[in-house]
PyMOL Python script that loads the backbone (N, CA, C, O; Angstrom):
from pymol import cmd

cmd.read_pdbstr("""\
ATOM      1  N   MET A   1     102.151 121.962  86.400  1.00  0.00           N
ATOM      2  CA  MET A   1     102.857 121.219  85.642  1.00  0.00           C
ATOM      3  C   MET A   1     102.539 121.263  84.237  1.00  0.00           C
ATOM      4  O   MET A   1     101.367 120.953  84.024  1.00  0.00           O
ATOM      5  N   THR A   2     103.205 121.548  83.222  1.00  0.00           N
ATOM      6  CA  THR A   2     102.834 121.489  81.838  1.00  0.00           C
ATOM      7  C   THR A   2     102.484 120.164  81.279  1.00  0.00           C
ATOM      8  O   THR A   2     102.841 119.117  81.820  1.00  0.00           O
ATOM      9  N   PRO A   3     101.791 120.216  80.204  1.00  0.00           N
ATOM     10  CA  PRO A   3     101.528 118.714  79.674  1.00  0.00           C
ATOM     11  C   PRO A   3     102.698 117.902  79.212  1.00  0.00           C
ATOM     12  O   PRO A   3     102.710 116.671  79.227  1.00  0.00           O
ATOM     13  N   TRP A   4     103.659 118.646  78.809  1.00  0.00           N
ATOM     14  CA  TRP A   4     105.044 118.043  78.385  1.00  0.00           C
ATOM     15  C   TRP A   4     105.644 117.440  79.635  1.00  0.00           C
ATOM     16  O   TRP A   4     105.835 116.225  79.687  1.00  0.00           O
ATOM     17  N   SER A   5     105.933 118.193  80.590  1.00  0.00           N
ATOM     18  CA  SER A   5     106.541 117.504  82.040  1.00  0.00           C
ATOM     19  C   SER A   5     105.690 116.534  82.455  1.00  0.00           C
ATOM     20  O   SER A   5     106.199 115.547  82.986  1.00  0.00           O
ATOM     21  N   ALA A   6     104.361 116.590  82.324  1.00  0.00           N
ATOM     22  CA  ALA A   6     103.545 115.618  82.972  1.00  0.00           C
ATOM     23  C   ALA A   6     103.842 114.289  82.087  1.00  0.00           C
ATOM     24  O   ALA A   6     103.928 113.227  82.703  1.00  0.00           O
ATOM     25  N   LEU A   7     103.996 114.288  80.744  1.00  0.00           N
ATOM     26  CA  LEU A   7     104.299 113.397  79.766  1.00  0.00           C
ATOM     27  C   LEU A   7     105.564 112.684  80.029  1.00  0.00           C
ATOM     28  O   LEU A   7     105.666 111.466  79.886  1.00  0.00           O
ATOM     29  N   LEU A   8     106.633 113.534  80.456  1.00  0.00           N
ATOM     30  CA  LEU A   8     107.910 113.001  80.660  1.00  0.00           C
ATOM     31  C   LEU A   8     108.052 112.342  82.142  1.00  0.00           C
ATOM     32  O   LEU A   8     108.833 111.435  82.429  1.00  0.00           O
ATOM     33  N   ALA A   9     107.247 112.907  82.920  1.00  0.00           N
ATOM     34  CA  ALA A   9     107.191 112.179  84.285  1.00  0.00           C
ATOM     35  C   ALA A   9     106.461 111.002  84.357  1.00  0.00           C
ATOM     36  O   ALA A   9     106.733 110.254  85.296  1.00  0.00           O
ATOM     37  N   GLY A  10     105.535 110.648  83.522  1.00  0.00           N
ATOM     38  CA  GLY A  10     104.637 109.354  83.173  1.00  0.00           C
ATOM     39  C   GLY A  10     105.801 108.496  82.893  1.00  0.00           C
ATOM     40  O   GLY A  10     105.829 107.465  83.566  1.00  0.00           O
ATOM     41  N   PHE A  11     106.715 108.663  82.106  1.00  0.00           N
ATOM     42  CA  PHE A  11     107.724 107.565  81.736  1.00  0.00           C
ATOM     43  C   PHE A  11     108.657 107.234  82.673  1.00  0.00           C
ATOM     44  O   PHE A  11     109.272 106.178  82.521  1.00  0.00           O
ATOM     45  N   SER A  12     108.924 108.056  83.783  1.00  0.00           N
ATOM     46  CA  SER A  12     109.871 107.822  84.650  1.00  0.00           C
ATOM     47  C   SER A  12     109.404 106.809  85.825  1.00  0.00           C
ATOM     48  O   SER A  12     108.326 107.091  86.347  1.00  0.00           O
ATOM     49  N   ALA A  13     109.973 105.851  86.227  1.00  0.00           N
ATOM     50  CA  ALA A  13     109.491 104.930  87.161  1.00  0.00           C
ATOM     51  C   ALA A  13     109.822 105.394  88.557  1.00  0.00           C
ATOM     52  O   ALA A  13     111.048 105.385  88.673  1.00  0.00           O
ATOM     53  N   ARG A  14     109.274 105.766  89.579  1.00  0.00           N
ATOM     54  CA  ARG A  14     109.816 106.049  90.830  1.00  0.00           C
ATOM     55  C   ARG A  14     109.407 104.885  91.791  1.00  0.00           C
ATOM     56  O   ARG A  14     108.306 104.370  91.985  1.00  0.00           O
ATOM     57  N   GLN A  15     110.633 104.632  92.328  1.00  0.00           N
ATOM     58  CA  GLN A  15     110.305 103.499  93.426  1.00  0.00           C
ATOM     59  C   GLN A  15     109.790 103.987  94.742  1.00  0.00           C
ATOM     60  O   GLN A  15     110.299 104.972  95.275  1.00  0.00           O
ATOM     61  N   VAL A  16     108.776 103.317  95.296  1.00  0.00           N
ATOM     62  CA  VAL A  16     108.002 103.867  96.374  1.00  0.00           C
ATOM     63  C   VAL A  16     108.390 102.701  97.570  1.00  0.00           C
ATOM     64  O   VAL A  16     107.968 101.554  97.421  1.00  0.00           O
ATOM     65  N   SER A  17     109.106 103.014  98.603  1.00  0.00           N
ATOM     66  CA  SER A  17     109.451 102.083  99.549  1.00  0.00           C
ATOM     67  C   SER A  17     108.086 101.697 100.541  1.00  0.00           C
ATOM     68  O   SER A  17     107.142 102.481 100.633  1.00  0.00           O
ATOM     69  N   ALA A  18     108.118 100.546 101.175  1.00  0.00           N
ATOM     70  CA  ALA A  18     107.027 100.032 101.990  1.00  0.00           C
ATOM     71  C   ALA A  18     106.757 100.965 102.911  1.00  0.00           C
ATOM     72  O   ALA A  18     105.578 101.276 103.080  1.00  0.00           O
ATOM     73  N   ARG A  19     107.760 101.575 103.663  1.00  0.00           N
ATOM     74  CA  ARG A  19     107.598 102.537 104.644  1.00  0.00           C
ATOM     75  C   ARG A  19     106.874 103.716 104.226  1.00  0.00           C
ATOM     76  O   ARG A  19     105.949 104.223 104.860  1.00  0.00           O
ATOM     77  N   GLU A  20     107.295 104.085 103.234  1.00  0.00           N
ATOM     78  CA  GLU A  20     106.532 105.509 102.521  1.00  0.00           C
ATOM     79  C   GLU A  20     105.020 105.185 102.301  1.00  0.00           C
ATOM     80  O   GLU A  20     104.143 106.043 102.404  1.00  0.00           O
ATOM     81  N   VAL A  21     104.790 103.888 101.992  1.00  0.00           N
ATOM     82  CA  VAL A  21     103.364 103.621 101.565  1.00  0.00           C
ATOM     83  C   VAL A  21     102.578 103.376 103.019  1.00  0.00           C
ATOM     84  O   VAL A  21     101.385 103.658 103.134  1.00  0.00           O
ATOM     85  N   GLN A  22     103.283 102.882 104.000  1.00  0.00           N
ATOM     86  CA  GLN A  22     102.564 102.760 105.348  1.00  0.00           C
ATOM     87  C   GLN A  22     102.418 104.093 105.916  1.00  0.00           C
ATOM     88  O   GLN A  22     101.389 104.369 106.533  1.00  0.00           O
ATOM     89  N   ALA A  23     103.341 104.936 105.767  1.00  0.00           N
ATOM     90  CA  ALA A  23     103.092 106.326 106.467  1.00  0.00           C
ATOM     91  C   ALA A  23     101.999 106.926 105.795  1.00  0.00           C
ATOM     92  O   ALA A  23     101.114 107.416 106.495  1.00  0.00           O
ATOM     93  N   GLU A  24     101.896 106.980 104.456  1.00  0.00           N
ATOM     94  CA  GLU A  24     101.049 107.600 103.578  1.00  0.00           C
ATOM     95  C   GLU A  24      99.671 107.112 104.055  1.00  0.00           C
ATOM     96  O   GLU A  24      98.815 107.903 104.451  1.00  0.00           O
ATOM     97  N   ALA A  25      99.516 105.983 104.010  1.00  0.00           N
ATOM     98  CA  ALA A  25      98.285 105.272 104.352  1.00  0.00           C
ATOM     99  C   ALA A  25      97.825 105.676 105.781  1.00  0.00           C
ATOM    100  O   ALA A  25      96.616 105.830 105.959  1.00  0.00           O
ATOM    101  N   PHE A  26      98.661 105.854 106.783  1.00  0.00           N
ATOM    102  CA  PHE A  26      98.263 106.271 108.090  1.00  0.00           C
ATOM    103  C   PHE A  26      97.766 107.776 108.070  1.00  0.00           C
ATOM    104  O   PHE A  26      96.908 108.180 108.855  1.00  0.00           O
ATOM    105  N   PHE A  27      98.382 108.594 107.091  1.00  0.00           N
ATOM    106  CA  PHE A  27      97.929 110.009 107.133  1.00  0.00           C
ATOM    107  C   PHE A  27      96.585 109.997 106.246  1.00  0.00           C
ATOM    108  O   PHE A  27      95.657 110.761 106.511  1.00  0.00           O
ATOM    109  N   LEU A  28      96.538 109.117 105.215  1.00  0.00           N
ATOM    110  CA  LEU A  28      95.184 109.142 104.589  1.00  0.00           C
ATOM    111  C   LEU A  28      94.075 108.846 105.260  1.00  0.00           C
ATOM    112  O   LEU A  28      92.984 109.401 105.132  1.00  0.00           O
ATOM    113  N   GLY A  29      94.409 107.796 106.123  1.00  0.00           N
ATOM    114  CA  GLY A  29      93.207 107.235 106.972  1.00  0.00           C
ATOM    115  C   GLY A  29      92.761 108.178 107.960  1.00  0.00           C
ATOM    116  O   GLY A  29      91.559 108.269 108.205  1.00  0.00           O
ATOM    117  N   ASN A  30      93.692 108.955 108.607  1.00  0.00           N
ATOM    118  CA  ASN A  30      93.384 110.112 109.460  1.00  0.00           C
ATOM    119  C   ASN A  30      92.522 111.253 108.658  1.00  0.00           C
ATOM    120  O   ASN A  30      91.524 111.798 109.130  1.00  0.00           O
ATOM    121  N   ARG A  31      93.067 111.516 107.390  1.00  0.00           N
ATOM    122  CA  ARG A  31      92.402 112.654 106.671  1.00  0.00           C
ATOM    123  C   ARG A  31      90.993 112.250 106.007  1.00  0.00           C
ATOM    124  O   ARG A  31      90.176 113.123 105.712  1.00  0.00           O
ATOM    125  N   HIS A  32      90.768 110.978 105.804  1.00  0.00           N
ATOM    126  CA  HIS A  32      89.737 110.562 105.141  1.00  0.00           C
ATOM    127  C   HIS A  32      88.772 109.770 105.931  1.00  0.00           C
ATOM    128  O   HIS A  32      87.845 109.199 105.356  1.00  0.00           O
ATOM    129  N   LYS A  33      88.937 109.692 107.305  1.00  0.00           N
ATOM    130  CA  LYS A  33      88.030 108.923 108.094  1.00  0.00           C
ATOM    131  C   LYS A  33      88.182 107.468 107.972  1.00  0.00           C
ATOM    132  O   LYS A  33      87.168 106.790 108.144  1.00  0.00           O
ATOM    133  N   GLY A  34      89.275 106.891 107.707  1.00  0.00           N
ATOM    134  CA  GLY A  34      89.608 105.522 107.774  1.00  0.00           C
ATOM    135  C   GLY A  34      89.458 104.965 106.358  1.00  0.00           C
ATOM    136  O   GLY A  34      89.648 103.759 106.200  1.00  0.00           O
ATOM    137  N   GLU A  35      89.151 105.693 105.372  1.00  0.00           N
ATOM    138  CA  GLU A  35      88.939 105.146 103.958  1.00  0.00           C
ATOM    139  C   GLU A  35      90.339 105.707 103.174  1.00  0.00           C
ATOM    140  O   GLU A  35      90.528 106.746 102.543  1.00  0.00           O
ATOM    141  N   ILE A  36      91.158 104.668 103.460  1.00  0.00           N
ATOM    142  CA  ILE A  36      92.389 104.930 102.879  1.00  0.00           C
ATOM    143  C   ILE A  36      92.620 104.782 101.203  1.00  0.00           C
ATOM    144  O   ILE A  36      93.350 105.549 100.575  1.00  0.00           O
ATOM    145  N   ARG A  37      92.001 103.857 100.699  1.00  0.00           N
ATOM    146  CA  ARG A  37      92.028 103.662  99.388  1.00  0.00           C
ATOM    147  C   ARG A  37      91.296 104.789  98.621  1.00  0.00           C
ATOM    148  O   ARG A  37      91.790 105.384  97.663  1.00  0.00           O
ATOM    149  N   GLU A  38      90.169 105.002  99.096  1.00  0.00           N
ATOM    150  CA  GLU A  38      89.224 105.746  98.673  1.00  0.00           C
ATOM    151  C   GLU A  38      89.746 107.254  98.614  1.00  0.00           C
ATOM    152  O   GLU A  38      89.575 108.011  97.659  1.00  0.00           O
ATOM    153  N   GLY A  39      90.439 107.570  99.848  1.00  0.00           N
ATOM    154  CA  GLY A  39      91.060 108.871  99.819  1.00  0.00           C
ATOM    155  C   GLY A  39      92.024 109.112  99.024  1.00  0.00           C
ATOM    156  O   GLY A  39      92.133 110.208  98.475  1.00  0.00           O
ATOM    157  N   ALA A  40      92.922 108.067  98.829  1.00  0.00           N
ATOM    158  CA  ALA A  40      94.073 108.110  97.846  1.00  0.00           C
ATOM    159  C   ALA A  40      93.402 108.169  96.448  1.00  0.00           C
ATOM    160  O   ALA A  40      93.888 108.954  95.633  1.00  0.00           O
ATOM    161  N   GLU A  41      92.503 107.533  96.147  1.00  0.00           N
ATOM    162  CA  GLU A  41      91.820 107.765  95.043  1.00  0.00           C
ATOM    163  C   GLU A  41      91.229 109.223  94.649  1.00  0.00           C
ATOM    164  O   GLU A  41      91.375 109.773  93.558  1.00  0.00           O
ATOM    165  N   ARG A  42      90.624 109.661  95.624  1.00  0.00           N
ATOM    166  CA  ARG A  42      90.384 111.259  95.583  1.00  0.00           C
ATOM    167  C   ARG A  42      91.445 112.072  95.379  1.00  0.00           C
ATOM    168  O   ARG A  42      91.451 112.914  94.480  1.00  0.00           O
ATOM    169  N   GLU A  43      92.509 111.869  96.265  1.00  0.00           N
ATOM    170  CA  GLU A  43      93.649 112.793  96.225  1.00  0.00           C
ATOM    171  C   GLU A  43      94.443 112.602  94.728  1.00  0.00           C
ATOM    172  O   GLU A  43      95.132 113.496  94.236  1.00  0.00           O
ATOM    173  N   LEU A  44      94.286 111.671  94.287  1.00  0.00           N
ATOM    174  CA  LEU A  44      95.007 111.383  92.974  1.00  0.00           C
ATOM    175  C   LEU A  44      94.321 112.185  91.764  1.00  0.00           C
ATOM    176  O   LEU A  44      94.981 112.353  90.739  1.00  0.00           O
ATOM    177  N   LEU A  45      93.035 112.675  91.854  1.00  0.00           N
ATOM    178  CA  LEU A  45      92.283 113.383  91.120  1.00  0.00           C
ATOM    179  C   LEU A  45      92.763 114.848  91.300  1.00  0.00           C
ATOM    180  O   LEU A  45      92.421 115.597  90.385  1.00  0.00           O
ATOM    181  N   ALA A  46      93.379 115.315  92.148  1.00  0.00           N
ATOM    182  CA  ALA A  46      93.623 116.759  92.442  1.00  0.00           C
ATOM    183  C   ALA A  46      94.386 117.197  91.348  1.00  0.00           C
ATOM    184  O   ALA A  46      95.181 116.426  90.812  1.00  0.00           O
ATOM    185  N   PRO A  47      94.221 118.428  90.930  1.00  0.00           N
ATOM    186  CA  PRO A  47      95.082 119.156  89.902  1.00  0.00           C
ATOM    187  C   PRO A  47      96.344 119.650  90.468  1.00  0.00           C
ATOM    188  O   PRO A  47      96.533 120.036  91.621  1.00  0.00           O
ATOM    189  N   GLY A  48      97.216 119.582  89.458  1.00  0.00           N
ATOM    190  CA  GLY A  48      98.644 120.102  89.818  1.00  0.00           C
ATOM    191  C   GLY A  48      99.347 119.169  90.959  1.00  0.00           C
ATOM    192  O   GLY A  48     100.100 119.656  91.803  1.00  0.00           O
ATOM    193  N   LEU A  49      99.043 117.854  90.903  1.00  0.00           N
ATOM    194  CA  LEU A  49      99.747 116.807  91.769  1.00  0.00           C
ATOM    195  C   LEU A  49     101.106 116.443  91.188  1.00  0.00           C
ATOM    196  O   LEU A  49     101.311 116.152  90.010  1.00  0.00           O
ATOM    197  N   SER A  50     102.053 116.498  92.214  1.00  0.00           N
ATOM    198  CA  SER A  50     103.374 116.351  91.418  1.00  0.00           C
ATOM    199  C   SER A  50     103.449 114.733  91.073  1.00  0.00           C
ATOM    200  O   SER A  50     102.626 113.911  91.474  1.00  0.00           O
ATOM    201  N   PRO A  51     104.407 114.489  90.387  1.00  0.00           N
ATOM    202  CA  PRO A  51     104.597 113.108  89.963  1.00  0.00           C
ATOM    203  C   PRO A  51     105.133 112.140  90.975  1.00  0.00           C
ATOM    204  O   PRO A  51     105.048 110.924  90.807  1.00  0.00           O
ATOM    205  N   ASN A  52     105.713 112.718  92.076  1.00  0.00           N
ATOM    206  CA  ASN A  52     106.281 111.809  93.342  1.00  0.00           C
ATOM    207  C   ASN A  52     104.968 111.556  93.903  1.00  0.00           C
ATOM    208  O   ASN A  52     104.635 110.376  94.014  1.00  0.00           O
ATOM    209  N   ARG A  53     104.073 112.572  94.319  1.00  0.00           N
ATOM    210  CA  ARG A  53     102.958 112.251  94.957  1.00  0.00           C
ATOM    211  C   ARG A  53     102.024 111.282  94.377  1.00  0.00           C
ATOM    212  O   ARG A  53     101.462 110.426  95.060  1.00  0.00           O
ATOM    213  N   ALA A  54     101.854 111.428  93.059  1.00  0.00           N
ATOM    214  CA  ALA A  54     101.001 110.543  92.244  1.00  0.00           C
ATOM    215  C   ALA A  54     101.605 109.047  92.466  1.00  0.00           C
ATOM    216  O   ALA A  54     100.892 108.116  92.840  1.00  0.00           O
ATOM    217  N   ALA A  55     102.917 108.924  92.210  1.00  0.00           N
ATOM    218  CA  ALA A  55     103.324 107.531  92.423  1.00  0.00           C
ATOM    219  C   ALA A  55     103.086 106.980  93.875  1.00  0.00           C
ATOM    220  O   ALA A  55     102.733 105.824  94.109  1.00  0.00           O
ATOM    221  N   LEU A  56     103.314 107.913  94.789  1.00  0.00           N
ATOM    222  CA  LEU A  56     102.876 107.484  96.098  1.00  0.00           C
ATOM    223  C   LEU A  56     101.536 107.034  96.316  1.00  0.00           C
ATOM    224  O   LEU A  56     101.264 106.001  96.927  1.00  0.00           O
ATOM    225  N   LEU A  57     100.647 107.868  95.778  1.00  0.00           N
ATOM    226  CA  LEU A  57      99.023 107.576  96.047  1.00  0.00           C
ATOM    227  C   LEU A  57      98.915 106.278  95.186  1.00  0.00           C
ATOM    228  O   LEU A  57      98.391 105.337  95.782  1.00  0.00           O
ATOM    229  N   ARG A  58      99.251 106.078  94.085  1.00  0.00           N
ATOM    230  CA  ARG A  58      99.122 104.792  93.318  1.00  0.00           C
ATOM    231  C   ARG A  58      99.585 103.510  93.965  1.00  0.00           C
ATOM    232  O   ARG A  58      98.979 102.440  93.900  1.00  0.00           O
ATOM    233  N   ALA A  59     100.836 103.751  94.661  1.00  0.00           N
ATOM    234  CA  ALA A  59     101.380 102.522  95.526  1.00  0.00           C
ATOM    235  C   ALA A  59     100.401 102.319  96.648  1.00  0.00           C
ATOM    236  O   ALA A  59     100.106 101.173  96.989  1.00  0.00           O
ATOM    237  N   VAL A  60      99.936 103.262  97.177  1.00  0.00           N
ATOM    238  CA  VAL A  60      98.969 103.159  98.107  1.00  0.00           C
ATOM    239  C   VAL A  60      97.749 102.269  97.732  1.00  0.00           C
ATOM    240  O   VAL A  60      97.352 101.298  98.375  1.00  0.00           O
ATOM    241  N   ILE A  61      97.281 102.715  96.703  1.00  0.00           N
ATOM    242  CA  ILE A  61      95.891 102.087  96.141  1.00  0.00           C
ATOM    243  C   ILE A  61      96.146 100.653  95.681  1.00  0.00           C
ATOM    244  O   ILE A  61      95.237  99.825  95.617  1.00  0.00           O
ATOM    245  N   ARG A  62      97.611 100.346  95.313  1.00  0.00           N
ATOM    246  CA  ARG A  62      97.881  99.061  94.893  1.00  0.00           C
ATOM    247  C   ARG A  62      97.998  98.051  96.119  1.00  0.00           C
ATOM    248  O   ARG A  62      97.727  96.855  96.011  1.00  0.00           O
ATOM    249  N   MET A  63      98.361  98.560  97.110  1.00  0.00           N
ATOM    250  CA  MET A  63      98.663  97.829  98.268  1.00  0.00           C
ATOM    251  C   MET A  63      97.530  97.781  99.277  1.00  0.00           C
ATOM    252  O   MET A  63      97.615  97.023 100.244  1.00  0.00           O
ATOM    253  N   THR A  64      96.406  98.609  99.079  1.00  0.00           N
ATOM    254  CA  THR A  64      95.326  98.697  99.952  1.00  0.00           C
ATOM    255  C   THR A  64      94.030  97.993  99.318  1.00  0.00           C
ATOM    256  O   THR A  64      93.471  98.410  98.303  1.00  0.00           O
ATOM    257  N   PRO A  65      93.660  96.959  99.994  1.00  0.00           N
ATOM    258  CA  PRO A  65      92.378  96.238  99.515  1.00  0.00           C
ATOM    259  C   PRO A  65      91.004  97.121  99.336  1.00  0.00           C
ATOM    260  O   PRO A  65      90.839  98.162  99.972  1.00  0.00           O
ATOM    261  N   ARG A  66      90.207  96.699  98.577  1.00  0.00           N
ATOM    262  CA  ARG A  66      89.010  97.582  98.299  1.00  0.00           C
ATOM    263  C   ARG A  66      88.158  97.231  99.419  1.00  0.00           C
ATOM    264  O   ARG A  66      88.249  96.117  99.933  1.00  0.00           O
ATOM    265  N   THR A  67      87.321  98.119  99.840  1.00  0.00           N
ATOM    266  CA  THR A  67      86.251  97.922 100.849  1.00  0.00           C
ATOM    267  C   THR A  67      84.914  98.262 100.272  1.00  0.00           C
ATOM    268  O   THR A  67      84.753  99.024  99.318  1.00  0.00           O
ATOM    269  N   THR A  68      83.825  97.547 101.021  1.00  0.00           N
ATOM    270  CA  THR A  68      82.661  97.764 100.586  1.00  0.00           C
ATOM    271  C   THR A  68      81.901  98.910 101.305  1.00  0.00           C
ATOM    272  O   THR A  68      82.506  99.562 102.157  1.00  0.00           O
ATOM    273  N   SER A  69      80.728  99.163 101.036  1.00  0.00           N
ATOM    274  CA  SER A  69      79.994 100.307 101.786  1.00  0.00           C
ATOM    275  C   SER A  69      79.824 100.028 103.308  1.00  0.00           C
ATOM    276  O   SER A  69      79.576 100.941 104.095  1.00  0.00           O
ATOM    277  N   ARG A  70      79.954  98.855 103.655  1.00  0.00           N
ATOM    278  CA  ARG A  70      79.809  98.644 105.010  1.00  0.00           C
ATOM    279  C   ARG A  70      81.193  98.605 105.910  1.00  0.00           C
ATOM    280  O   ARG A  70      81.236  98.434 107.129  1.00  0.00           O
ATOM    281  N   GLY A  71      82.319  98.805 105.022  1.00  0.00           N
ATOM    282  CA  GLY A  71      83.706  98.512 105.551  1.00  0.00           C
ATOM    283  C   GLY A  71      84.373  97.314 105.535  1.00  0.00           C
ATOM    284  O   GLY A  71      85.558  97.281 105.864  1.00  0.00           O
ATOM    285  N   ALA A  72      83.723  96.226 105.165  1.00  0.00           N
ATOM    286  CA  ALA A  72      84.151  94.771 105.032  1.00  0.00           C
ATOM    287  C   ALA A  72      85.032  94.691 103.906  1.00  0.00           C
ATOM    288  O   ALA A  72      84.689  95.155 102.819  1.00  0.00           O
ATOM    289  N   ARG A  73      86.290  94.065 104.106  1.00  0.00           N
ATOM    290  CA  ARG A  73      87.027  93.869 102.885  1.00  0.00           C
ATOM    291  C   ARG A  73      86.584  92.942 101.981  1.00  0.00           C
ATOM    292  O   ARG A  73      85.904  92.001 102.390  1.00  0.00           O
ATOM    293  N   SER A  74      86.913  93.072 100.565  1.00  0.00           N
ATOM    294  CA  SER A  74      86.660  92.202  99.607  1.00  0.00           C
ATOM    295  C   SER A  74      88.003  91.511  99.144  1.00  0.00           C
ATOM    296  O   SER A  74      87.986  90.662  98.253  1.00  0.00           O
TER     297      SER A  74
END
""", "prot")
cmd.dss("prot")
cmd.show_as("cartoon", "prot")
cmd.util.cbc("prot")
cmd.orient("prot")
C-alpha cells in the first residue's frame, strides 16, 4: 500500500459488525494462545495490512478488555 492510499483509507470509516468482531476474536485467540487483544495489537503492527483488516483489528481491540500478566481482566 502506498502512503497516499493509506492516507485515503484512514479517512474512510468502515463499519465492522459484532459478528465479524466475534469471529476474529475467536481466530485471534487460537493463533495467540488465548491472548486476543494482545494478538490483535501485534497483528495491527504488521506491514502491508489492508485497511479493512486494520479496521477489524481495531474493533477487536476496542471490544476486548485488557488483561494483566496473570490473565485476570482489569
